[in-house]
PyMOL commands that place a pseudoatom at each C-alpha (Angstrom):
pseudoatom trace, name=CA, resn=UNK, resi=1, chain=A, elem=C, hetatm=0, pos=[0.000, 0.000, 0.000]
pseudoatom trace, name=CA, resn=UNK, resi=2, chain=A, elem=C, hetatm=0, pos=[1.415, 3.350, -0.971]
pseudoatom trace, name=CA, resn=UNK, resi=3, chain=A, elem=C, hetatm=0, pos=[1.608, 6.263, 1.433]
pseudoatom trace, name=CA, resn=UNK, resi=4, chain=A, elem=C, hetatm=0, pos=[-0.989, 8.264, -0.512]
pseudoatom trace, name=CA, resn=UNK, resi=5, chain=A, elem=C, hetatm=0, pos=[-3.499, 5.422, -0.223]
pseudoatom trace, name=CA, resn=UNK, resi=6, chain=A, elem=C, hetatm=0, pos=[-2.876, 5.112, 3.505]
pseudoatom trace, name=CA, resn=UNK, resi=7, chain=A, elem=C, hetatm=0, pos=[-3.385, 8.859, 4.000]
pseudoatom trace, name=CA, resn=UNK, resi=8, chain=A, elem=C, hetatm=0, pos=[-6.579, 8.813, 1.938]
pseudoatom trace, name=CA, resn=UNK, resi=9, chain=A, elem=C, hetatm=0, pos=[-8.012, 5.838, 3.828]
pseudoatom trace, name=CA, resn=UNK, resi=10, chain=A, elem=C, hetatm=0, pos=[-7.150, 7.346, 7.205]
pseudoatom trace, name=CA, resn=UNK, resi=11, chain=A, elem=C, hetatm=0, pos=[-8.720, 10.691, 6.209]
pseudoatom trace, name=CA, resn=UNK, resi=12, chain=A, elem=C, hetatm=0, pos=[-11.904, 8.954, 5.060]
pseudoatom trace, name=CA, resn=UNK, resi=13, chain=A, elem=C, hetatm=0, pos=[-12.067, 6.922, 8.271]
pseudoatom trace, name=CA, resn=UNK, resi=14, chain=A, elem=C, hetatm=0, pos=[-11.637, 10.123, 10.302]
pseudoatom trace, name=CA, resn=UNK, resi=15, chain=A, elem=C, hetatm=0, pos=[-14.529, 11.710, 8.395]
pseudoatom trace, name=CA, resn=UNK, resi=16, chain=A, elem=C, hetatm=0, pos=[-16.658, 8.616, 8.974]
pseudoatom trace, name=CA, resn=UNK, resi=17, chain=A, elem=C, hetatm=0, pos=[-15.859, 8.691, 12.681]
pseudoatom trace, name=CA, resn=UNK, resi=18, chain=A, elem=C, hetatm=0, pos=[-16.757, 12.387, 12.859]
pseudoatom trace, name=CA, resn=UNK, resi=19, chain=A, elem=C, hetatm=0, pos=[-19.995, 11.797, 10.967]
pseudoatom trace, name=CA, resn=UNK, resi=20, chain=A, elem=C, hetatm=0, pos=[-21.017, 9.235, 13.568]
pseudoatom trace, name=CA, resn=UNK, resi=21, chain=A, elem=C, hetatm=0, pos=[-19.627, 10.892, 16.706]
pseudoatom trace, name=CA, resn=UNK, resi=22, chain=A, elem=C, hetatm=0, pos=[-21.144, 14.337, 16.193]
pseudoatom trace, name=CA, resn=UNK, resi=23, chain=A, elem=C, hetatm=0, pos=[-24.790, 13.159, 15.969]
pseudoatom trace, name=CA, resn=UNK, resi=24, chain=A, elem=C, hetatm=0, pos=[-24.273, 10.745, 18.876]
pseudoatom trace, name=CA, resn=UNK, resi=25, chain=A, elem=C, hetatm=0, pos=[-22.792, 13.499, 21.023]
pseudoatom trace, name=CA, resn=UNK, resi=26, chain=A, elem=C, hetatm=0, pos=[-25.546, 15.935, 20.069]
pseudoatom trace, name=CA, resn=UNK, resi=27, chain=A, elem=C, hetatm=0, pos=[-28.310, 13.473, 20.910]
pseudoatom trace, name=CA, resn=UNK, resi=28, chain=A, elem=C, hetatm=0, pos=[-26.884, 12.494, 24.297]
pseudoatom trace, name=CA, resn=UNK, resi=29, chain=A, elem=C, hetatm=0, pos=[-26.343, 16.021, 25.672]
pseudoatom trace, name=CA, resn=UNK, resi=30, chain=A, elem=C, hetatm=0, pos=[-28.654, 16.995, 28.503]
pseudoatom trace, name=CA, resn=UNK, resi=31, chain=A, elem=C, hetatm=0, pos=[-31.023, 19.846, 27.832]
pseudoatom trace, name=CA, resn=UNK, resi=32, chain=A, elem=C, hetatm=0, pos=[-34.352, 20.690, 26.316]
pseudoatom trace, name=CA, resn=UNK, resi=33, chain=A, elem=C, hetatm=0, pos=[-36.031, 18.275, 23.964]
pseudoatom trace, name=CA, resn=UNK, resi=34, chain=A, elem=C, hetatm=0, pos=[-36.437, 19.141, 20.309]
pseudoatom trace, name=CA, resn=UNK, resi=35, chain=A, elem=C, hetatm=0, pos=[-39.710, 20.991, 19.647]
pseudoatom trace, name=CA, resn=UNK, resi=36, chain=A, elem=C, hetatm=0, pos=[-42.415, 19.220, 17.686]
pseudoatom trace, name=CA, resn=UNK, resi=37, chain=A, elem=C, hetatm=0, pos=[-42.242, 21.785, 14.890]
pseudoatom trace, name=CA, resn=UNK, resi=38, chain=A, elem=C, hetatm=0, pos=[-38.703, 20.638, 14.114]
pseudoatom trace, name=CA, resn=UNK, resi=39, chain=A, elem=C, hetatm=0, pos=[-39.877, 17.084, 13.497]
pseudoatom trace, name=CA, resn=UNK, resi=40, chain=A, elem=C, hetatm=0, pos=[-42.638, 18.335, 11.211]
pseudoatom trace, name=CA, resn=UNK, resi=41, chain=A, elem=C, hetatm=0, pos=[-40.151, 20.444, 9.229]
pseudoatom trace, name=CA, resn=UNK, resi=42, chain=A, elem=C, hetatm=0, pos=[-37.762, 17.496, 8.996]
pseudoatom trace, name=CA, resn=UNK, resi=43, chain=A, elem=C, hetatm=0, pos=[-40.496, 15.164, 7.747]
pseudoatom trace, name=CA, resn=UNK, resi=44, chain=A, elem=C, hetatm=0, pos=[-41.661, 17.686, 5.141]
pseudoatom trace, name=CA, resn=UNK, resi=45, chain=A, elem=C, hetatm=0, pos=[-38.099, 18.273, 3.942]
pseudoatom trace, name=CA, resn=UNK, resi=46, chain=A, elem=C, hetatm=0, pos=[-37.350, 14.573, 3.616]
pseudoatom trace, name=CA, resn=UNK, resi=47, chain=A, elem=C, hetatm=0, pos=[-40.661, 13.939, 1.856]
pseudoatom trace, name=CA, resn=UNK, resi=48, chain=A, elem=C, hetatm=0, pos=[-40.083, 16.790, -0.599]
pseudoatom trace, name=CA, resn=UNK, resi=49, chain=A, elem=C, hetatm=0, pos=[-36.519, 15.634, -1.314]
pseudoatom trace, name=CA, resn=UNK, resi=50, chain=A, elem=C, hetatm=0, pos=[-37.643, 12.056, -1.959]
pseudoatom trace, name=CA, resn=UNK, resi=51, chain=A, elem=C, hetatm=0, pos=[-40.441, 13.254, -4.239]
pseudoatom trace, name=CA, resn=UNK, resi=52, chain=A, elem=C, hetatm=0, pos=[-38.044, 15.351, -6.329]
pseudoatom trace, name=CA, resn=UNK, resi=53, chain=A, elem=C, hetatm=0, pos=[-35.453, 12.553, -6.488]
pseudoatom trace, name=CA, resn=UNK, resi=54, chain=A, elem=C, hetatm=0, pos=[-37.995, 9.913, -7.549]
pseudoatom trace, name=CA, resn=UNK, resi=55, chain=A, elem=C, hetatm=0, pos=[-39.456, 12.262, -10.155]
pseudoatom trace, name=CA, resn=UNK, resi=56, chain=A, elem=C, hetatm=0, pos=[-36.062, 12.959, -11.692]
pseudoatom trace, name=CA, resn=UNK, resi=57, chain=A, elem=C, hetatm=0, pos=[-35.123, 9.282, -11.816]
pseudoatom trace, name=CA, resn=UNK, resi=58, chain=A, elem=C, hetatm=0, pos=[-38.497, 8.524, -13.432]
pseudoatom trace, name=CA, resn=UNK, resi=59, chain=A, elem=C, hetatm=0, pos=[-37.859, 11.190, -16.077]
pseudoatom trace, name=CA, resn=UNK, resi=60, chain=A, elem=C, hetatm=0, pos=[-34.406, 9.759, -16.817]
pseudoatom trace, name=CA, resn=UNK, resi=61, chain=A, elem=C, hetatm=0, pos=[-35.841, 6.276, -17.367]
pseudoatom trace, name=CA, resn=UNK, resi=62, chain=A, elem=C, hetatm=0, pos=[-38.757, 7.607, -19.414]
pseudoatom trace, name=CA, resn=UNK, resi=63, chain=A, elem=C, hetatm=0, pos=[-36.486, 9.615, -21.715]
pseudoatom trace, name=CA, resn=UNK, resi=64, chain=A, elem=C, hetatm=0, pos=[-34.101, 6.693, -22.085]
pseudoatom trace, name=CA, resn=UNK, resi=65, chain=A, elem=C, hetatm=0, pos=[-36.869, 4.251, -23.020]
pseudoatom trace, name=CA, resn=UNK, resi=66, chain=A, elem=C, hetatm=0, pos=[-38.584, 6.547, -25.508]
pseudoatom trace, name=CA, resn=UNK, resi=67, chain=A, elem=C, hetatm=0, pos=[-35.447, 7.685, -27.300]
pseudoatom trace, name=CA, resn=UNK, resi=68, chain=A, elem=C, hetatm=0, pos=[-35.523, 11.328, -26.235]
pseudoatom trace, name=CA, resn=UNK, resi=69, chain=A, elem=C, hetatm=0, pos=[-31.827, 11.246, -25.382]
pseudoatom trace, name=CA, resn=UNK, resi=70, chain=A, elem=C, hetatm=0, pos=[-30.709, 9.833, -28.732]
pseudoatom trace, name=CA, resn=UNK, resi=71, chain=A, elem=C, hetatm=0, pos=[-28.848, 12.122, -31.124]
pseudoatom trace, name=CA, resn=UNK, resi=72, chain=A, elem=C, hetatm=0, pos=[-30.995, 13.671, -33.845]
pseudoatom trace, name=CA, resn=UNK, resi=73, chain=A, elem=C, hetatm=0, pos=[-30.825, 11.937, -37.204]
pseudoatom trace, name=CA, resn=UNK, resi=74, chain=A, elem=C, hetatm=0, pos=[-30.949, 14.236, -40.183]
pseudoatom trace, name=CA, resn=UNK, resi=75, chain=A, elem=C, hetatm=0, pos=[-32.219, 13.140, -43.558]
pseudoatom trace, name=CA, resn=UNK, resi=76, chain=A, elem=C, hetatm=0, pos=[-29.891, 13.550, -46.468]
pseudoatom trace, name=CA, resn=UNK, resi=77, chain=A, elem=C, hetatm=0, pos=[-31.326, 15.726, -49.208]
pseudoatom trace, name=CA, resn=UNK, resi=78, chain=A, elem=C, hetatm=0, pos=[-31.143, 14.372, -52.737]
for i in range(1, 78): cmd.bond("trace and resi %d" % i, "trace and resi %d" % (i + 1))
show_as sticks, trace
zoom trace
């Protein structure tokens, strides 16, 4: 394993650790509970994001199946 690969893997593992530690630490701190409005906003945001993502993937498959992404073919004039 080269040094660059070892540095890259260790940096990615550090990011993964941070991505797991920060939410864990935030959820275990004592204090006030999250207000109910935050959960509603989170649910609406996730629902909207999933709707947009599914719609875009559907459009990609539709265009691919119906040939809308094929290059235009021009007729040769005689």
